[in-house]
MOPAC internal coordinates of N, CA, C and O (Angstrom, degrees):
PM7 1SCF
backbone

  N    0.0000 0     0.00 0     0.00 0    0    0    0
  C    1.5221 1     0.00 0     0.00 0    1    0    0
  C    1.5148 1   109.54 1     0.00 0    2    1    0
  O    1.2310 1   119.18 1   127.17 1    3    2    1
  N    1.3021 1   119.17 1   -52.83 1    3    2    1
  C    1.4876 1   122.36 1  -174.60 1    5    3    2
  C    1.6942 1   105.51 1   -63.98 1    6    5    3
  O    1.2310 1   118.65 1   145.08 1    7    6    5
  N    1.3150 1   120.18 1   -34.92 1    7    6    5
  C    1.5136 1   125.44 1  -176.85 1    9    7    6
  C    1.5735 1   102.79 1   -66.25 1   10    9    7
  O    1.2310 1   118.88 1   132.76 1   11   10    9
  N    1.3373 1   119.75 1   -47.24 1   11   10    9
  C    1.3930 1   119.06 1  -176.34 1   13   11   10
  C    1.4527 1   114.73 1   -70.42 1   14   13   11
  O    1.2310 1   117.63 1   151.36 1   15   14   13
  N    1.2004 1   122.12 1   -28.64 1   15   14   13
  C    1.4999 1   129.55 1   169.08 1   17   15   14
  C    1.5180 1   108.26 1   -59.77 1   18   17   15
  O    1.2310 1   121.87 1   127.32 1   19   18   17
  N    1.3722 1   114.02 1   -52.68 1   19   18   17
  C    1.5098 1   115.36 1  -178.97 1   21   19   18
  C    1.4865 1   114.51 1   -58.32 1   22   21   19
  O    1.2310 1   122.68 1   132.62 1   23   22   21
  N    1.3403 1   112.48 1   -47.38 1   23   22   21
  C    1.5049 1   120.89 1   173.96 1   25   23   22
  C    1.4480 1   112.63 1   -48.71 1   26   25   23
  O    1.2310 1   121.41 1   128.98 1   27   26   25
  N    1.4364 1   114.91 1   -51.02 1   27   26   25
  C    1.3241 1   120.32 1  -173.18 1   29   27   26
  C    1.4636 1   115.42 1   -70.99 1   30   29   27
  O    1.2310 1   118.20 1   149.07 1   31   30   29
  N    1.3553 1   121.03 1   -30.93 1   31   30   29
  C    1.5315 1   130.93 1   166.78 1   33   31   30
  C    1.5498 1   109.15 1   -60.07 1   34   33   31
  O    1.2310 1   121.15 1   136.59 1   35   34   33
  N    1.3207 1   115.41 1   -43.41 1   35   34   33
  C    1.4708 1   116.26 1  -173.38 1   37   35   34
  C    1.5461 1   107.15 1   -74.29 1   38   37   35
  O    1.2310 1   118.45 1   145.26 1   39   38   37
  N    1.3985 1   120.56 1   -34.74 1   39   38   37
  C    1.3367 1   125.98 1   179.92 1   41   39   38
  C    1.5941 1   111.31 1   -62.67 1   42   41   39
  O    1.2310 1   125.32 1   139.61 1   43   42   41
  N    1.3713 1   107.39 1   -40.39 1   43   42   41
  C    1.5028 1   111.90 1   178.19 1   45   43   42
  C    1.3823 1   115.81 1   -67.51 1   46   45   43
  O    1.2310 1   122.85 1   141.66 1   47   46   45
  N    1.3216 1   112.14 1   -38.34 1   47   46   45
  C    1.5528 1   118.00 1   179.25 1   49   47   46
  C    1.6108 1   108.05 1   -65.64 1   50   49   47
  O    1.2310 1   116.70 1   136.54 1   51   50   49
  N    1.3114 1   123.88 1   -43.46 1   51   50   49
  C    1.3330 1   131.34 1   177.96 1   53   51   50
  C    1.5703 1   110.89 1   -57.45 1   54   53   51
  O    1.2310 1   122.55 1   135.45 1   55   54   53
  N    1.2924 1   112.73 1   -44.55 1   55   54   53
  C    1.4278 1   122.27 1   179.01 1   57   55   54
  C    1.4182 1   112.98 1   -60.57 1   58   57   55
  O    1.2310 1   121.03 1   136.42 1   59   58   57
  N    1.4862 1   115.64 1   -43.58 1   59   58   57
  C    1.3728 1   122.31 1  -178.77 1   61   59   58
  C    1.5979 1   112.99 1   -67.38 1   62   61   59
  O    1.2310 1   123.29 1   142.07 1   63   62   61
  N    1.2606 1   111.29 1   -37.93 1   63   62   61
  C    1.4796 1   115.97 1   175.32 1   65   63   62
  C    1.4521 1   115.26 1   -65.61 1   66   65   63
  O    1.2310 1   120.27 1   137.81 1   67   66   65
  N    1.4185 1   117.09 1   -42.19 1   67   66   65
  C    1.5561 1   119.96 1   168.60 1   69   67   66
  C    1.3942 1   114.24 1   -53.24 1   70   69   67
  O    1.2310 1   120.63 1   131.88 1   71   70   69
  N    1.3587 1   116.41 1   -48.12 1   71   70   69
  C    1.4818 1   116.07 1  -175.78 1   73   71   70
  C    1.5795 1   111.32 1   -66.27 1   74   73   71
  O    1.2310 1   122.33 1   143.35 1   75   74   73
  N    1.2233 1   113.14 1   -36.65 1   75   74   73
  C    1.5169 1   116.89 1   175.82 1   77   75   74
  C    1.5080 1   110.22 1   -60.17 1   78   77   75
  O    1.2310 1   122.63 1   133.03 1   79   78   77
  N    1.2269 1   112.57 1   -46.97 1   79   78   77
  C    1.5348 1   117.72 1  -179.61 1   81   79   78
  C    1.5351 1   113.24 1   -63.14 1   82   81   79
  O    1.2310 1   123.45 1   135.31 1   83   82   81
  N    1.3024 1   110.98 1   -44.69 1   83   82   81
  C    1.5689 1   111.78 1   175.38 1   85   83   82
  C    1.5011 1   117.64 1   -63.70 1   86   85   83
  O    1.2310 1   122.07 1   156.37 1   87   86   85
  N    1.3963 1   113.64 1   -23.63 1   87   86   85
  C    1.5020 1   113.06 1  -177.50 1   89   87   86
  C    1.4786 1   109.84 1   -81.70 1   90   89   87
  O    1.2310 1   119.35 1   153.53 1   91   90   89
  N    1.3322 1   118.85 1   -26.47 1   91   90   89
  C    1.5534 1   117.62 1  -172.08 1   93   91   90
  C    1.4717 1   112.28 1  -100.78 1   94   93   91
  O    1.2310 1   118.66 1   161.80 1   95   94   93
  N    1.4244 1   120.15 1   -18.20 1   95   94   93
  C    1.4487 1   126.61 1  -178.80 1   97   95   94
  C    1.5060 1   108.21 1   -72.72 1   98   97   95
  O    1.2310 1   117.73 1   -63.04 1   99   98   97
  N    1.3009 1   121.92 1   116.96 1   99   98   97
  C    1.5048 1   117.64 1   172.47 1  101   99   98
  C    1.4403 1   114.53 1   -63.24 1  102  101   99
  O    1.2310 1   122.75 1   -31.23 1  103  102  101
  N    1.3689 1   112.34 1   148.77 1  103  102  101
  C    1.4129 1   119.80 1  -178.45 1  105  103  102
  C    1.6225 1   109.36 1   -92.94 1  106  105  103
  O    1.2310 1   121.70 1   -37.39 1  107  106  105
  N    1.4069 1   114.36 1   142.61 1  107  106  105
  C    1.4019 1   123.69 1   171.90 1  109  107  106
  C    1.4758 1   108.46 1   -68.06 1  110  109  107
  O    1.2310 1   117.91 1    -3.98 1  111  110  109
  N    1.3710 1   121.58 1   176.02 1  111  110  109
  C    1.2344 1   124.55 1   174.51 1  113  111  110
  C    1.5877 1   111.95 1   -67.82 1  114  113  111
  O    1.2310 1   120.84 1   135.51 1  115  114  113
  N    1.4189 1   116.00 1   -44.49 1  115  114  113
  C    1.3712 1   114.66 1   175.33 1  117  115  114
  C    1.5141 1   120.64 1   -61.62 1  118  117  115
  O    1.2310 1   122.46 1   146.56 1  119  118  117
  N    1.4103 1   112.89 1   -33.44 1  119  118  117
  C    1.4555 1   120.88 1   179.49 1  121  119  118
  C    1.5880 1   104.86 1   -68.50 1  122  121  119
  O    1.2310 1   121.07 1   134.96 1  123  122  121
  N    1.3326 1   115.56 1   -45.04 1  123  122  121
  C    1.5087 1   116.94 1  -178.93 1  125  123  122
  C    1.4635 1   113.83 1   -60.94 1  126  125  123
  O    1.2310 1   122.22 1   138.54 1  127  126  125
  N    1.4476 1   113.35 1   -41.46 1  127  126  125
  C    1.3509 1   114.13 1  -174.81 1  129  127  126
  C    1.6185 1   107.53 1   -68.98 1  130  129  127
  O    1.2310 1   121.04 1   149.86 1  131  130  129
  N    1.2716 1   115.61 1   -30.14 1  131  130  129
  C    1.5246 1   113.55 1   178.87 1  133  131  130
  C    1.5589 1   108.52 1   -72.33 1  134  133  131
  O    1.2310 1   121.47 1   138.51 1  135  134  133
  N    1.3073 1   114.80 1   -41.49 1  135  134  133
  C    1.5454 1   120.50 1  -175.39 1  137  135  134
  C    1.5916 1   103.74 1   -58.13 1  138  137  135
  O    1.2310 1   118.63 1   135.40 1  139  138  137
  N    1.4049 1   120.21 1   -44.60 1  139  138  137
  C    1.3921 1   126.92 1  -170.07 1  141  139  138
  C    1.4096 1   118.63 1   -86.66 1  142  141  139
  O    1.2310 1   122.92 1   171.61 1  143  142  141
  N    1.5158 1   112.00 1    -8.39 1  143  142  141
  C    1.4881 1   125.70 1   178.07 1  145  143  142
  C    1.4925 1   108.10 1    62.14 1  146  145  143
  O    1.2310 1   120.65 1  -138.63 1  147  146  145
  N    1.4926 1   116.37 1    41.37 1  147  146  145
  C    1.4829 1   125.42 1   177.07 1  149  147  146
  C    1.5428 1   111.66 1  -116.68 1  150  149  147
  O    1.2310 1   120.51 1   -28.73 1  151  150  149
  N    1.2435 1   116.62 1   151.27 1  151  150  149
  C    1.4707 1   116.35 1   173.04 1  153  151  150
  C    1.4715 1   110.24 1   -67.68 1  154  153  151
  O    1.2310 1   119.22 1   -28.91 1  155  154  153
  N    1.2732 1   119.09 1   151.09 1  155  154  153
  C    1.4406 1   118.87 1   176.36 1  157  155  154
  C    1.5482 1   115.69 1   -63.74 1  158  157  155
  O    1.2310 1   120.43 1   149.83 1  159  158  157
  N    1.3706 1   116.78 1   -30.17 1  159  158  157
  C    1.4715 1   113.24 1   178.21 1  161  159  158
  C    1.6065 1   110.61 1   -72.35 1  162  161  159
  O    1.2310 1   123.16 1   148.62 1  163  162  161
  N    1.3205 1   111.54 1   -31.38 1  163  162  161
  C    1.5964 1   112.03 1   172.94 1  165  163  162
  C    1.3838 1   114.52 1   -65.34 1  166  165  163
  O    1.2310 1   121.12 1   134.01 1  167  166  165
  N    1.3302 1   115.47 1   -45.99 1  167  166  165
  C    1.5702 1   120.83 1  -177.91 1  169  167  166
  C    1.5981 1   104.86 1   -59.61 1  170  169  167
  O    1.2310 1   120.20 1   136.56 1  171  170  169
  N    1.3214 1   117.22 1   -43.44 1  171  170  169
  C    1.4554 1   118.62 1  -177.86 1  173  171  170
  C    1.4882 1   112.90 1   -57.90 1  174  173  171
  O    1.2310 1   124.63 1   138.64 1  175  174  173
  N    1.5784 1   108.71 1   -41.36 1  175  174  173
  C    1.4806 1   114.35 1  -175.69 1  177  175  174
  C    1.5084 1   103.37 1   -66.20 1  178  177  175
  O    1.2310 1   119.18 1   136.14 1  179  178  177
  N    1.3069 1   119.17 1   -43.86 1  179  178  177
  C    1.5689 1   115.19 1  -179.60 1  181  179  178
  C    1.4540 1   116.14 1   -57.81 1  182  181  179
  O    1.2310 1   119.77 1   153.14 1  183  182  181
  N    1.4097 1   118.05 1   -26.86 1  183  182  181
  C    1.4248 1   121.23 1  -178.69 1  185  183  182
  C    1.5387 1   107.44 1   -80.38 1  186  185  183
  O    1.2310 1   120.63 1   140.31 1  187  186  185
  N    1.3427 1   116.41 1   -39.69 1  187  186  185
  C    1.4664 1   113.24 1  -179.72 1  189  187  186
  C    1.5235 1   113.86 1   -69.63 1  190  189  187
  O    1.2310 1   122.06 1   159.87 1  191  190  189
  N    1.3684 1   113.65 1   -20.13 1  191  190  189
  C    1.4334 1   116.95 1  -177.02 1  193  191  190
  C    1.5539 1   104.93 1   -93.71 1  194  193  191
  O    1.2310 1   120.04 1  -178.68 1  195  194  193
  N    1.2845 1   117.52 1     1.32 1  195  194  193
  C    1.4552 1   118.05 1  -177.31 1  197  195  194
  C    1.4687 1   117.01 1    61.41 1  198  197  195
  O    1.2310 1   120.07 1  -142.60 1  199  198  197
  N    1.3315 1   117.47 1    37.40 1  199  198  197
  C    1.4649 1   117.00 1  -171.46 1  201  199  198
  C    1.6589 1   108.51 1  -111.52 1  202  201  199
  O    1.2310 1   121.10 1   179.54 1  203  202  201
  N    1.3974 1   115.51 1    -0.46 1  203  202  201
  C    1.4014 1   120.65 1   174.14 1  205  203  202
  C    1.4036 1   109.63 1  -136.79 1  206  205  203
  O    1.2310 1   119.75 1   -42.99 1  207  206  205
  N    1.3368 1   118.07 1   137.01 1  207  206  205
  C    1.5033 1   122.09 1   177.56 1  209  207  206
  C    1.5705 1   116.44 1   -58.61 1  210  209  207
  O    1.2310 1   121.94 1   -53.74 1  211  210  209
  N    1.1916 1   113.89 1   126.26 1  211  210  209
  C    1.5734 1   119.47 1  -179.56 1  213  211  210
  C    1.5611 1   107.68 1  -157.02 1  214  213  211
  O    1.2310 1   120.19 1    -8.55 1  215  214  213
  N    1.1185 1   117.25 1   171.45 1  215  214  213
  C    1.4611 1   134.16 1   175.82 1  217  215  214
  C    1.3867 1   123.17 1  -139.97 1  218  217  215
  O    1.2310 1   117.19 1   -35.68 1  219  218  217
  N    1.3502 1   122.95 1   144.32 1  219  218  217
  C    1.5085 1   125.02 1  -177.79 1  221  219  218
  C    1.5246 1   107.93 1  -136.16 1  222  221  219
  O    1.2310 1   122.88 1   -98.16 1  223  222  221
  N    1.5336 1   112.09 1    81.84 1  223  222  221
  C    1.3529 1   119.09 1  -178.06 1  225  223  222
  C    1.5046 1   119.23 1   -50.49 1  226  225  223
  O    1.2310 1   119.55 1   143.71 1  227  226  225
  N    1.3381 1   118.46 1   -36.29 1  227  226  225
  C    1.4508 1   125.87 1   179.37 1  229  227  226
  C    1.5448 1   112.85 1  -109.09 1  230  229  227
  O    1.2310 1   120.65 1  -167.83 1  231  230  229
  N    1.2860 1   116.36 1    12.17 1  231  230  229
  C    1.5061 1   123.94 1   176.22 1  233  231  230
  C    1.4109 1   110.78 1    73.51 1  234  233  231
  O    1.2310 1   117.15 1  -169.43 1  235  234  233
  N    1.3270 1   123.04 1    10.57 1  235  234  233
  C    1.4788 1   120.80 1   173.93 1  237  235  234
  C    1.4743 1   115.76 1  -132.84 1  238  237  235
  O    1.2310 1   118.46 1   124.61 1  239  238  237
  N    1.3403 1   120.54 1   -55.39 1  239  238  237
  C    1.3708 1   117.55 1  -176.22 1  241  239  238
  C    1.5159 1   108.95 1   -84.36 1  242  241  239
  O    1.2310 1   118.89 1   -32.85 1  243  242  241
  N    1.5089 1   119.72 1   147.15 1  243  242  241
  C    1.4264 1   119.54 1  -171.21 1  245  243  242
  C    1.4848 1   107.31 1  -111.86 1  246  245  243
  O    1.2310 1   121.28 1   -44.24 1  247  246  245
  N    1.4270 1   115.16 1   135.76 1  247  246  245
  C    1.4107 1   124.87 1   178.91 1  249  247  246
  C    1.3792 1   107.84 1  -119.05 1  250  249  247
  O    1.2310 1   120.89 1   -14.57 1  251  250  249
  N    1.4249 1   115.91 1   165.43 1  251  250  249
  C    1.4156 1   125.79 1  -178.82 1  253  251  250
  C    1.5055 1   108.88 1  -143.81 1  254  253  251
  O    1.2310 1   120.10 1   -37.42 1  255  254  253
  N    1.3722 1   117.42 1   142.58 1  255  254  253
  C    1.3816 1   120.90 1   173.66 1  257  255  254
  C    1.5199 1   108.01 1   -93.33 1  258  257  255
  O    1.2310 1   119.09 1   -49.22 1  259  258  257
  N    1.3741 1   119.34 1   130.78 1  259  258  257
  C    1.2739 1   122.56 1  -166.75 1  261  259  258
  C    1.6856 1   112.26 1   -68.05 1  262  261  259
  O    1.2310 1   121.60 1   144.29 1  263  262  261
  N    1.2809 1   114.54 1   -35.71 1  263  262  261
  C    1.4466 1   119.00 1   178.96 1  265  263  262
  C    1.5751 1   109.03 1   -76.28 1  266  265  263
  O    1.2310 1   117.71 1   156.44 1  267  266  265
  N    1.1367 1   121.97 1   -23.56 1  267  266  265
  C    1.6112 1   125.53 1   169.12 1  269  267  266
  C    1.4532 1   106.07 1   -71.74 1  270  269  267
  O    1.2310 1   113.94 1   143.08 1  271  270  269
  N    1.3459 1   129.07 1   -36.92 1  271  270  269
  C    1.3615 1   132.73 1   175.19 1  273  271  270
  C    1.5506 1   111.13 1   -59.43 1  274  273  271
  O    1.2310 1   126.56 1   129.85 1  275  274  273
  N    1.4472 1   104.99 1   -50.15 1  275  274  273
  C    1.6007 1   109.19 1   178.56 1  277  275  274
  C    1.4087 1   112.66 1   -59.08 1  278  277  275
  O    1.2310 1   117.64 1   135.21 1  279  278  277
  N    1.2899 1   122.10 1   -44.79 1  279  278  277
  C    1.4401 1   126.02 1   174.37 1  281  279  278
  C    1.4292 1   117.21 1   -57.24 1  282  281  279
  O    1.2310 1   122.11 1   138.22 1  283  282  281
  N    1.4769 1   113.57 1   -41.78 1  283  282  281
  C    1.4209 1   114.11 1   173.46 1  285  283  282
  C    1.4572 1   117.61 1   -65.27 1  286  285  283
  O    1.2310 1   119.84 1   150.06 1  287  286  285
  N    1.4304 1   117.92 1   -29.94 1  287  286  285
  C    1.4681 1   124.23 1   177.33 1  289  287  286
  C    1.6031 1   105.29 1   -64.78 1  290  289  287
  O    1.2310 1   120.59 1   146.39 1  291  290  289
  N    1.3585 1   116.48 1   -33.61 1  291  290  289
  C    1.5104 1   119.39 1  -169.51 1  293  291  290
  C    1.4281 1   109.92 1   -95.50 1  294  293  291
  O    1.2310 1   117.92 1  -170.48 1  295  294  293
  N    1.3480 1   121.56 1     9.52 1  295  294  293
  C    1.5236 1   123.39 1  -169.15 1  297  295  294
  C    1.6291 1   111.01 1   -71.99 1  298  297  295
  O    1.2310 1   117.22 1   156.41 1  299  298  297
  N    1.2198 1   122.90 1   -23.59 1  299  298  297
  C    1.3297 1   124.78 1  -170.72 1  301  299  298
  C    1.5345 1   106.10 1  -141.37 1  302  301  299
  O    1.2310 1   121.21 1   -98.99 1  303  302  301
  N    1.4216 1   115.29 1    81.01 1  303  302  301
  C    1.4692 1   116.12 1  -176.63 1  305  303  302
  C    1.6023 1   104.06 1   -74.13 1  306  305  303
  O    1.2310 1   122.18 1   -24.96 1  307  306  305
  N    1.3122 1   113.42 1   155.04 1  307  306  305
  C    1.4137 1   125.92 1   168.73 1  309  307  306
  C    1.4865 1   111.02 1   -83.37 1  310  309  307
  O    1.2310 1   118.94 1   -55.05 1  311  310  309
  N    1.3223 1   119.63 1   124.95 1  311  310  309
  C    1.4957 1   124.35 1  -178.87 1  313  311  310
  C    1.5764 1   103.77 1   -70.38 1  314  313  311
  O    1.2310 1   122.10 1   -26.24 1  315  314  313
  N    1.3169 1   113.59 1   153.76 1  315  314  313
  C    1.4551 1   122.63 1   176.47 1  317  315  314
  C    1.5467 1   100.91 1   -84.71 1  318  317  315
  O    1.2310 1   118.48 1   -18.45 1  319  318  317
  N    1.3162 1   120.50 1   161.55 1  319  318  317
  C    1.3550 1   125.90 1   173.22 1  321  319  318
  C    1.5254 1   112.91 1   -54.65 1  322  321  319
  O    1.2310 1   119.19 1   136.45 1  323  322  321
  N    1.2318 1   119.15 1   -43.55 1  323  322  321
  C    1.4858 1   125.21 1   176.77 1  325  323  322
  C    1.3836 1   106.12 1   -57.46 1  326  325  323
  O    1.2310 1   115.01 1   130.98 1  327  326  325
  N    1.2803 1   127.07 1   -49.02 1  327  326  325
  C    1.3389 1   127.88 1  -170.32 1  329  327  326
  C    1.5051 1   111.35 1   -71.03 1  330  329  327
  O    1.2310 1   119.82 1   148.27 1  331  330  329
  N    1.2540 1   117.94 1   -31.73 1  331  330  329
  C    1.4549 1   129.33 1   172.24 1  333  331  330
  C    1.4903 1   112.70 1   -59.85 1  334  333  331
  O    1.2310 1   123.32 1   126.01 1  335  334  333
  N    1.3116 1   111.24 1   -53.99 1  335  334  333
  C    1.4757 1   129.26 1   174.12 1  337  335  334
  C    1.5675 1   114.85 1   -48.85 1  338  337  335
  O    1.2310 1   124.01 1   127.10 1  339  338  337
  N    1.3660 1   109.92 1   -52.90 1  339  338  337
  C    1.5204 1   121.51 1   176.77 1  341  339  338
  C    1.6651 1   107.92 1   -61.45 1  342  341  339
  O    1.2310 1   123.11 1   131.41 1  343  342  341
  N    1.3176 1   111.64 1   -48.59 1  343  342  341
  C    1.5290 1   112.72 1   178.95 1  345  343  342
  C    1.5196 1   113.52 1   -59.42 1  346  345  343
  O    1.2310 1   121.49 1   139.49 1  347  346  345
  N    1.2380 1   114.74 1   -40.51 1  347  346  345
  C    1.5664 1   121.48 1  -179.09 1  349  347  346
  C    1.6117 1   109.19 1   -65.56 1  350  349  347
  O    1.2310 1   123.11 1   135.14 1  351  350  349
  N    1.4462 1   111.65 1   -44.86 1  351  350  349
  C    1.3464 1   112.75 1   179.42 1  353  351  350
  C    1.5392 1   117.88 1   -61.58 1  354  353  351
  O    1.2310 1   123.67 1   139.14 1  355  354  353
  N    1.3848 1   110.58 1   -40.86 1  355  354  353
  C    1.5406 1   117.60 1  -179.51 1  357  355  354
  C    1.5856 1   108.07 1   -69.52 1  358  357  355
  O    1.2310 1   120.28 1   145.22 1  359  358  357
  N    1.3054 1   117.07 1   -34.78 1  359  358  357
  C    1.4760 1   117.43 1   175.36 1  361  359  358
  C    1.5406 1   112.51 1   -64.87 1  362  361  359
  O    1.2310 1   121.94 1   144.33 1  363  362  361
  N    1.3134 1   113.89 1   -35.67 1  363  362  361
  C    1.5228 1   114.48 1   178.31 1  365  363  362
  C    1.5055 1   114.05 1   -72.87 1  366  365  363
  O    1.2310 1   123.07 1   138.92 1  367  366  365
  N    1.3447 1   111.72 1   -41.08 1  367  366  365
  C    1.5115 1   121.39 1   174.14 1  369  367  366
  C    1.5309 1   114.23 1   -57.94 1  370  369  367
  O    1.2310 1   117.92 1   137.81 1  371  370  369
  N    1.2788 1   121.57 1   -42.19 1  371  370  369
  C    1.3963 1   129.20 1  -177.24 1  373  371  370
  C    1.5315 1   112.09 1   -70.01 1  374  373  371
  O    1.2310 1   120.72 1   167.97 1  375  374  373
  N    1.4525 1   116.23 1   -12.03 1  375  374  373
  C    1.3777 1   117.93 1   178.28 1  377  375  374
  C    1.4543 1   116.43 1    88.70 1  378  377  375
  O    1.2310 1   120.71 1   171.48 1  379  378  377
  N    1.3531 1   116.26 1    -8.52 1  379  378  377
  C    1.4315 1   122.08 1   177.66 1  381  379  378
  C    1.5404 1   111.81 1   -66.81 1  382  381  379
  O    1.2310 1   120.99 1   157.55 1  383  382  381
  N    1.3582 1   115.71 1   -22.45 1  383  382  381
  C    1.4296 1   112.27 1  -178.04 1  385  383  382
  C    1.5692 1   113.43 1   -91.69 1  386  385  383
  O    1.2310 1   120.59 1  -176.10 1  387  386  385
  N    1.2175 1   116.48 1     3.90 1  387  386  385
  C    1.5883 1   121.44 1   179.90 1  389  387  386
  C    1.5170 1   112.96 1   -86.15 1  390  389  387
  O    1.2310 1   118.07 1   -31.88 1  391  390  389
  N    1.2809 1   121.28 1   148.12 1  391  390  389
  C    1.5026 1   125.12 1  -171.59 1  393  391  390
  C    1.3675 1   112.87 1   -82.90 1  394  393  391
  O    1.2310 1   120.10 1   180.00 1  395  394  393

């Protein structure tokens, strides 16, 4: 019983270290494309159009911050049907919808 608790504690510590490493390590173009489920060419196009956050420390290789990619993914959430109906109702009530 004590041995299994020791192993479990060590595994938890290792897991925490791995999570911390993954959050701070920049992603390469290939890793970011896989993370975002995009083709490399499309991701490269997004970088060339400056539509996605990235950095080029040496002017050539492209890197990404994983937390910035997550924020980028969440930038334009789709409203639920209920939210859309509430927005439409408040628009009509405010008088902005009348001609």
